C-alpha positions as semicolon CSV with decimal commas, in nm:
position;residue;x (nm);y (nm);z (nm)
1;M;0,815;0,928;-4,453
2;Q;1,167;0,792;-4,409
3;N;1,283;1,118;-4,245
4;L;0,995;1,101;-3,997
5;D;1,090;0,745;-3,906
6;L;1,450;0,854;-3,845
7;I;1,338;1,149;-3,632
8;E;1,105;0,925;-3,431
9;K;1,386;0,676;-3,375
10;E;1,619;0,953;-3,255
11;I;1,355;1,087;-3,016
12;K;1,293;0,740;-2,872
13;T;1,669;0,694;-2,827
14;V;1,693;1,019;-2,629
15;I;1,392;0,921;-2,416
16;D;1,541;0,577;-2,345
17;T;1,874;0,737;-2,254
18;C;1,702;0,978;-2,015
19;D;1,502;0,695;-1,855
20;K;1,828;0,507;-1,793
21;L;1,988;0,815;-1,641
22;I;1,691;0,855;-1,406
23;H;1,710;0,488;-1,307
24;Q;2,086;0,521;-1,245
25;E;2,033;0,848;-1,054
26;K;2,264;1,037;-1,290
27;F;2,065;1,357;-1,264
28;D;2,355;1,589;-1,354
29;E;2,387;1,409;-1,687
30;L;2,010;1,405;-1,732
31;V;1,968;1,780;-1,704
32;N;2,221;1,830;-1,983
33;F;1,939;1,730;-2,218
34;Y;1,756;2,048;-2,108
35;T;1,840;2,410;-2,182
36;E;1,897;2,656;-1,898
37;D;1,553;2,807;-1,958
38;A;1,365;2,479;-2,012
39;V;1,032;2,418;-1,844
40;L;0,928;2,068;-1,733
41;V;0,553;2,016;-1,694
42;I;0,525;1,770;-1,406
43;K;0,146;1,785;-1,412
44;P;-0,099;2,061;-1,504
45;G;-0,016;2,362;-1,293
46;M;0,309;2,216;-1,157
47;L;0,618;2,332;-1,342
48;A;0,993;2,306;-1,292
49;N;1,182;2,599;-1,444
50;G;1,547;2,568;-1,544
51;R;1,796;2,290;-1,493
52;E;1,819;2,310;-1,114
53;Q;1,443;2,282;-1,060
54;I;1,420;2,011;-1,326
55;K;1,697;1,816;-1,155
56;S;1,520;1,851;-0,820
57;A;1,193;1,739;-0,977
58;F;1,350;1,429;-1,129
59;I;1,514;1,338;-0,800
60;K;1,172;1,350;-0,634
61;I;1,004;1,164;-0,920
62;A;1,269;0,890;-0,914
63;S;1,233;0,854;-0,539
64;Y;0,854;0,841;-0,557
65;F;0,861;0,568;-0,823
66;D;1,155;0,386;-0,660
67;N;1,363;0,457;-0,973
68;S;1,129;0,242;-1,183
69;Y;0,969;0,529;-1,378
70;R;0,970;0,483;-1,754
71;T;0,845;0,732;-2,009
72;T;0,581;0,602;-2,246
73;L;0,478;0,765;-2,569
74;I;0,113;0,817;-2,654
75;D;0,120;0,573;-2,946
76;E;0,301;0,296;-2,755
77;K;0,094;-0,005;-2,668
């Protein structure tokens, strides 16, 4: 169980880092967390393929939410 706790902590750290990069509009740094062939599911049926489309999607998402977007995990309360 200890390994799972460590993995969960690392994942949350990456998510928090990405949220900060979105808030700071550091989209070039943000997309470095994605591979060149990554796919971001924005919502069902709406996908961003590759770093350039993912960057563009995050720019639009940040603008829409006035840079206040924060990722929440399913088990967070």
